[in-house]
Backbone as CSV, one residue per row, in Angstrom:
resi,resn,N_x,N_y,N_z,CA_x,CA_y,CA_z,C_x,C_y,C_z
1,MET,176.141,214.714,243.289,176.794,215.574,242.403,177.210,214.882,241.064
2,ARG,177.414,213.469,241.093,177.808,212.990,239.993,176.649,212.223,239.142
3,GLU,177.009,212.419,237.886,175.884,211.782,236.763,176.236,210.485,236.628
4,THR,175.345,209.700,236.223,175.573,208.251,235.926,175.889,208.375,234.311
5,GLY,176.998,207.426,233.906,177.597,207.694,232.609,178.630,208.638,232.217
6,ILE,179.121,209.387,233.248,180.201,210.302,232.941,181.498,209.557,232.926
7,ASP,182.554,209.805,232.315,183.800,209.229,232.510,184.642,209.884,233.650
8,GLU,185.664,209.318,233.894,186.647,209.743,234.884,187.051,211.010,234.921
9,ILE,187.425,211.580,233.671,187.979,212.879,233.500,187.010,213.706,233.926
10,THR,185.817,213.688,233.521,184.566,214.518,233.663,184.336,214.472,235.216
11,GLY,184.385,213.238,235.844,183.975,213.252,237.115,184.974,213.914,237.974
12,ARG,186.127,213.879,237.620,187.330,214.627,238.329,187.406,216.062,238.190
13,VAL,186.957,216.478,236.987,186.567,218.099,236.779,185.398,218.428,237.540
14,ILE,184.300,217.780,237.729,183.183,218.113,238.367,183.618,218.408,239.750
15,LYS,184.437,217.444,240.366,184.793,217.265,241.730,185.582,218.705,242.026
16,MET,186.517,219.082,241.278,187.421,220.132,241.281,186.426,221.244,241.325
17,ILE,185.684,221.294,240.390,184.911,222.675,240.296,183.748,222.715,241.478
18,THR,183.246,221.491,241.920,182.443,221.629,243.008,183.339,222.238,244.183
19,ASN,184.511,221.760,244.396,185.293,222.229,245.508,185.597,223.728,245.536
20,ARG,185.803,224.134,244.266,186.154,225.571,244.079,184.869,226.286,244.517
21,PHE,183.636,225.678,244.043,182.261,226.583,244.147,181.991,226.561,245.545
22,GLN,182.165,225.583,246.225,181.982,225.289,247.652,182.501,226.369,248.528
23,ASN,183.707,226.739,248.041,184.619,227.876,248.790,184.381,229.260,248.405
24,SER,183.387,229.494,247.336,182.998,230.505,246.713,181.935,231.569,247.567
25,LEU,181.928,232.721,247.466,180.694,233.576,247.907,179.306,233.280,247.219
26,ALA,179.717,232.827,246.069,178.248,232.661,245.074,177.800,231.245,245.527
27,TYR,178.453,230.369,246.318,177.929,229.160,246.551,176.400,228.996,247.128
28,ARG,175.644,228.147,246.376,174.402,227.790,246.829,174.020,226.098,247.021
29,GLU,173.468,225.783,247.957,173.538,224.441,248.248,172.389,223.804,247.054
30,ASP,171.677,224.495,246.458,170.593,223.847,245.611,171.153,223.937,244.349
31,VAL,172.560,224.007,244.025,173.095,224.088,242.798,173.706,222.848,242.494
32,GLN,173.347,222.056,241.429,173.882,220.727,241.002,174.746,220.840,239.946
33,ILE,175.969,220.495,240.119,176.924,220.526,239.034,176.857,219.476,238.116
34,THR,176.579,219.777,236.632,176.480,218.594,235.790,177.552,219.016,234.524
35,VAL,177.355,218.150,233.410,178.452,218.559,232.334,178.166,219.778,231.807
36,ASP,176.944,220.217,231.764,176.348,221.451,231.070,176.318,222.587,231.970
37,THR,176.721,222.519,233.099,176.746,223.740,233.901,177.973,224.575,233.421
38,GLU,177.357,225.974,233.511,178.158,227.255,232.996,178.936,227.725,234.148
39,LEU,180.364,227.781,234.009,180.947,228.167,235.057,181.050,229.665,235.193
40,PHE,180.837,230.274,234.509,180.769,231.725,234.666,179.372,232.488,234.914
41,ASN,178.258,231.865,234.112,176.693,232.255,234.299,176.080,231.701,235.639
42,GLU,176.168,230.353,235.720,175.607,229.578,236.646,176.373,229.517,237.988
43,LEU,177.704,229.504,237.959,178.448,229.408,239.222,179.283,230.548,239.610
44,GLU,178.957,231.549,238.640,179.743,232.884,238.886,180.990,232.864,239.215
45,PHE,181.998,232.142,238.270,183.254,231.895,238.844,183.923,233.306,238.065
46,ASP,184.852,233.842,238.874,185.469,235.063,238.431,186.855,234.738,237.984
47,SER,187.815,235.711,237.794,189.053,235.571,236.955,189.934,234.803,238.017
48,LEU,190.095,235.050,239.382,190.761,234.414,240.452,190.417,233.014,240.516
49,MET,189.230,232.528,240.511,188.487,231.261,240.791,189.053,230.327,239.420
50,LEU,189.069,231.063,238.262,189.646,230.354,237.150,190.847,230.006,237.084
51,VAL,191.668,231.143,237.694,193.079,230.710,237.597,193.384,229.434,238.713
52,VAL,192.819,229.571,239.712,193.095,228.659,240.603,192.513,227.349,240.193
53,LEU,191.444,227.206,239.550,190.996,225.964,238.962,191.892,225.365,237.757
54,GLN,192.368,226.529,236.969,193.392,226.097,235.849,194.703,225.363,236.505
55,ILE,195.202,225.824,237.652,196.246,225.379,238.310,195.955,224.017,238.771
56,ASP,194.767,223.708,239.513,194.229,222.559,239.913,194.317,221.546,238.746
57,ILE,193.646,221.731,237.615,193.573,220.948,236.688,194.978,220.516,235.869
58,GLU,195.896,221.549,235.833,197.208,221.343,235.330,197.966,220.316,236.176
59,ASP,197.916,220.596,237.520,198.620,219.630,238.242,197.939,218.443,238.334
60,ALA,196.503,218.127,238.360,195.855,216.794,238.311,196.189,216.067,237.068
61,PHE,196.319,216.707,235.999,196.081,216.061,234.761,197.453,216.180,234.149
62,HIS,198.311,216.802,234.525,199.978,217.004,234.086,199.634,217.583,232.510
63,ILE,198.907,218.467,232.539,198.988,219.369,231.310,199.001,220.805,231.433
64,ARG,199.394,221.456,230.337,199.520,222.974,230.401,198.493,223.488,229.478
65,PHE,197.982,224.637,229.936,197.024,225.458,229.124,197.947,226.480,228.482
66,ASP,197.510,226.454,227.256,198.217,227.659,226.245,197.375,228.852,225.951
67,PRO,197.428,229.923,226.602,196.688,230.943,226.633,196.430,231.644,225.160
68,THR,197.583,231.421,224.351,197.373,232.021,222.926,196.661,230.692,222.049
69,GLU,196.487,229.519,222.389,195.742,228.470,221.815,194.266,228.623,221.536
70,LYS,193.727,229.128,222.572,192.114,229.159,222.426,191.756,230.044,223.628
71,ASN,190.462,230.552,223.314,189.776,231.528,224.094,189.588,231.077,225.506
72,PHE,190.258,231.339,226.564,189.956,230.749,227.778,188.356,230.750,228.292
73,GLN,187.668,231.794,228.026,186.347,231.969,228.354,185.609,230.801,227.633
74,GLU,185.787,230.633,226.438,185.077,229.583,225.899,185.502,228.109,226.210
75,LEU,186.866,227.935,226.629,187.511,226.830,227.049,186.823,226.381,228.291
76,PHE,186.839,227.239,229.338,186.023,227.253,230.688,184.677,227.397,230.693
77,SER,184.027,227.675,229.449,182.519,227.870,229.544,181.805,226.777,230.248
78,THR,181.855,225.547,230.202,181.209,224.497,230.652,181.871,223.409,231.235
79,VAL,181.448,222.665,232.040,182.311,221.233,232.526,182.628,220.458,231.342
80,ARG,181.742,220.409,230.265,181.829,219.462,229.137,182.913,220.113,228.120
81,SER,183.105,221.434,227.839,184.028,221.962,227.071,185.460,221.828,227.777
82,LEU,185.367,222.129,228.995,186.782,221.851,229.847,187.229,220.441,229.919
83,SER,186.171,219.457,229.966,186.604,218.159,229.971,187.055,217.567,228.611
84,ASP,186.232,218.100,227.637,186.913,217.744,226.032,188.000,218.312,225.868
85,TYR,188.574,219.366,226.441,189.699,219.832,226.097,190.910,219.203,226.775
86,ILE,190.706,218.821,228.091,191.748,217.833,228.919,191.694,216.460,228.186
87,ARG,190.636,215.908,227.695,190.816,214.646,226.956,191.648,214.667,225.658
88,LYS,191.540,215.896,225.101,192.304,216.064,223.767,193.896,216.515,224.138
89,GLN,194.081,217.040,225.376,195.389,217.341,225.774,196.018,216.092,226.295
90,ILE,195.481,215.194,226.892,195.843,213.834,227.345,196.279,212.985,226.056
91,ALA,195.591,212.810,225.170,195.753,212.410,223.895,196.839,212.653,223.108
92,ILE,197.292,213.901,223.223,198.377,214.476,222.418,199.639,213.992,223.017
93,LYS,199.554,213.786,224.415,200.854,213.263,224.857,201.278,211.974,224.537
């Protein structure tokens, strides 16, 4: 499930998303999660899965998402967009 050349943050995000996906009704063994995987279209994440993932990320990276700051659907669209946002939030601290 891990790509070569990805950084620690992206690797941790992939692991969190993989854990959530494996516990979902949409889980399929043939799906490999990469930086370009789309959470809504490919993994069929719903609003509940999104909230749980958000909490996981906030706890793991000690950041908080501001729902007024950015469109959550855009932010959580791919592993890459989510990892980029986390990186920026960590840098602000």
